[in-house]
C-alpha positions as CSV (number, residue, x, y, z in Angstrom):
1,M,99.0,110.9,96.7
2,D,101.3,109.2,94.1
3,K,104.9,110.0,94.9
4,H,105.4,111.5,91.5
5,F,102.5,113.8,91.9
6,E,104.1,114.8,95.2
7,I,107.3,115.7,93.4
8,L,105.4,117.8,90.8
9,T,103.3,119.6,93.4
10,S,106.4,120.4,95.5
11,M,107.8,122.2,92.5
12,G,104.7,124.1,91.4
13,K,102.8,127.1,92.7
14,K,99.6,126.1,94.7
15,I,96.7,128.4,94.1
16,H,93.3,128.3,95.9
17,F,90.1,128.9,93.9
18,K,86.6,129.5,95.2
19,K,83.5,127.5,94.1
20,G,82.3,129.1,90.9
21,N,85.7,130.5,89.8
22,I,86.4,129.9,86.1
23,L,89.8,128.3,85.5
24,F,89.8,129.0,81.8
25,F,87.4,129.7,78.9
26,E,87.2,128.0,75.6
27,G,89.6,129.7,73.1
28,E,92.1,130.9,75.7
29,K,95.7,129.9,75.2
30,A,96.7,126.8,77.1
31,S,100.2,127.4,78.4
32,K,100.5,126.0,81.9
33,I,100.2,122.5,83.5
34,L,97.4,122.4,86.0
35,I,97.0,119.7,88.7
36,L,93.9,119.4,90.7
37,L,94.8,118.8,94.4
38,S,91.4,119.2,96.1
39,G,87.9,120.0,95.1
40,K,86.1,119.3,91.8
41,V,86.5,120.9,88.4
42,R,83.8,120.6,85.6
43,I,84.8,120.8,82.0
44,Y,82.0,122.0,79.8
45,K,81.1,123.6,76.5
46,V,78.3,126.1,75.7
47,N,76.1,125.4,72.7
48,T,74.6,128.0,70.4
49,K,71.5,128.2,72.6
50,G,73.5,129.0,75.7
51,F,73.1,125.5,77.2
52,E,76.0,124.1,79.1
53,L,77.1,120.7,77.9
54,T,79.2,118.9,80.6
55,L,82.1,116.9,79.2
56,H,83.5,115.6,82.4
57,T,84.0,116.4,86.1
58,L,87.5,116.0,87.4
59,N,88.4,114.8,90.9
60,P,91.7,115.0,92.7
61,I,94.4,114.2,92.1
62,S,94.5,114.7,88.3
63,F,95.9,116.8,85.5
64,I,93.5,119.4,84.0
65,A,93.4,119.8,80.2
66,E,97.0,118.7,79.7
67,M,96.5,117.8,76.1
68,P,96.0,121.3,74.6
69,V,99.0,122.5,76.6
70,F,101.2,119.9,75.0
71,E,99.7,120.5,71.6
72,R,100.2,124.3,72.0
73,I,96.6,124.9,71.1
74,N,93.8,126.9,72.7
75,Y,91.5,125.3,75.3
76,P,88.7,123.5,73.5
77,A,86.3,123.9,76.4
78,N,85.7,125.8,79.6
79,A,86.6,124.8,83.2
80,I,84.8,125.9,86.4
81,C,85.4,125.0,90.0
82,E,82.4,123.1,91.3
83,Q,83.8,123.3,94.8
84,D,86.6,125.2,96.5
85,C,89.7,124.0,94.8
86,E,93.5,123.9,95.3
87,I,95.4,123.7,92.1
88,C,99.1,123.3,91.4
89,V,100.4,125.4,88.5
90,L,103.6,124.4,86.6
91,E,105.3,126.1,83.7
92,F,105.1,123.9,80.7
93,D,108.8,124.0,79.7
94,Y,109.8,123.1,83.2
95,F,107.3,120.2,83.3
96,K,108.5,119.0,79.8
97,N,112.1,118.8,81.1
98,L,110.9,116.8,84.1
99,C,109.2,114.4,81.8
100,L,112.4,114.0,79.7
101,E,114.5,113.4,82.9
102,N,112.0,111.1,84.7
103,G,110.4,108.3,82.8
104,E,107.9,107.6,85.6
105,I,106.6,111.2,85.4
106,S,106.1,110.7,81.7
107,F,104.2,107.5,82.4
108,L,102.0,109.4,84.8
109,L,101.2,111.8,82.1
110,L,100.5,109.0,79.6
111,T,98.2,107.3,82.0
112,S,96.2,110.6,82.4
113,L,96.0,111.0,78.7
114,F,94.7,107.5,78.2
115,S,92.1,108.1,80.9
116,K,91.0,111.3,79.1
117,I,90.6,109.3,75.8
118,R,88.4,106.7,77.6
119,I,86.3,109.6,79.0
120,L,85.9,111.0,75.5
121,E,85.0,107.6,74.1
122,N,82.4,107.1,76.9
123,F,81.0,110.6,76.2
124,I,80.6,109.9,72.5
125,R,78.9,106.6,73.2
126,Q,76.5,108.1,75.7
127,R,75.6,110.9,73.3
128,S,74.7,108.2,70.7
129,L,72.1,106.7,73.2
130,D,68.7,108.0,73.9
131,L,68.1,109.7,77.2
132,K,66.8,106.7,79.1
133,S,69.6,104.5,77.9
134,R,72.2,107.1,78.9
135,L,70.7,107.2,82.4
136,L,70.6,103.4,82.8
137,S,74.1,103.0,81.4
138,F,75.4,105.7,83.8
139,L,73.7,104.2,86.9
140,L,75.1,100.7,86.1
141,E,78.6,102.0,85.3
142,N,78.8,104.2,88.4
143,E,76.9,102.0,90.9
144,E,79.7,102.3,93.5
145,K,79.7,106.1,93.3
146,L,75.9,106.6,93.6
147,Q,76.0,107.0,97.4
148,N,78.2,110.1,96.9
149,L,76.3,111.6,94.0
150,K,73.4,114.0,94.3
151,Q,70.7,113.8,91.7
152,K,71.5,117.3,90.6
153,E,75.1,116.3,90.0
154,I,73.9,113.3,87.9
155,A,71.7,115.7,85.8
156,V,74.7,117.9,85.1
157,I,77.0,115.0,84.2
158,L,74.4,113.6,81.8
159,N,73.4,117.0,80.5
160,L,69.8,116.3,81.4
161,P,67.2,118.8,82.6
162,P,66.5,118.1,86.3
163,E,62.8,117.6,85.5
164,S,63.6,114.9,82.9
165,L,65.9,113.1,85.3
166,S,63.2,113.2,88.0
167,R,60.7,111.8,85.5
168,F,63.0,108.9,84.4
169,L,63.9,108.1,88.0
170,K,60.2,108.0,89.0
171,E,59.6,105.5,86.1
172,L,62.5,103.3,87.2
173,K,61.2,103.3,90.8
174,Q,57.7,102.3,89.6
175,N,59.2,99.4,87.8
176,E,61.2,98.5,90.9
177,L,64.5,98.8,89.2
178,I,65.8,101.4,91.7
179,C,64.9,103.0,95.0
180,T,66.2,106.1,96.8
181,N,67.6,106.3,100.2
182,K,67.9,109.9,101.6
183,G,67.9,111.2,98.0
184,K,70.7,108.7,96.9
185,I,70.0,106.1,94.2
186,V,70.2,102.4,95.0
187,I,70.0,99.8,92.1
188,L,67.6,97.0,92.8
189,N,67.6,95.0,89.6
190,K,70.8,95.2,87.6
191,E,70.0,92.4,85.2
192,K,66.6,93.9,84.1
193,M,68.3,97.3,83.6
194,Q,70.9,95.8,81.4
195,N,68.2,94.0,79.4
196,L,66.3,97.3,79.0
197,I,69.4,99.0,77.5
198,K,69.7,96.2,74.9
199,S,66.0,96.6,74.0
200,F,66.3,100.3,73.1
């Protein structure tokens, strides 16, 4: 753990959440700084048809939805624990004073905000692609993480129905672009996948 995260977590209140617990709903007031210490948290919105649109999945150690807290606005999305989680909670005014007193903690926050901007840019870019391009781009960009990702998790991240993901993966296997090992995806032909994206 970064030493500055250690400082923050030593001063906050640690709370345990069970898998499936909702941290906050869209529209609720964002008033406290949340730091994910263990587990996974999924940020999502629900469309008019009731379908959950996953924006991002957070892994430890990271801030959770810090931007709306600083902007004094309501949460723009929902957050749910995908695993049992431990979360550190800090009062905003106290955290703000820490940032003013310690430039390195401010830098930690800025780094997190820049990371969230990149996540948003990537989300917008992915939504502009068709389904196959989104899957190919995701597999190439996350090759190192594939051994730790279940296909169900990939479907959630990409907002794809599981049956659509299975169909696309079957097609990629038939074209010898990927294979699966104990359910985990292995890329076989990176160059051909990149060329396929360009052709769409």
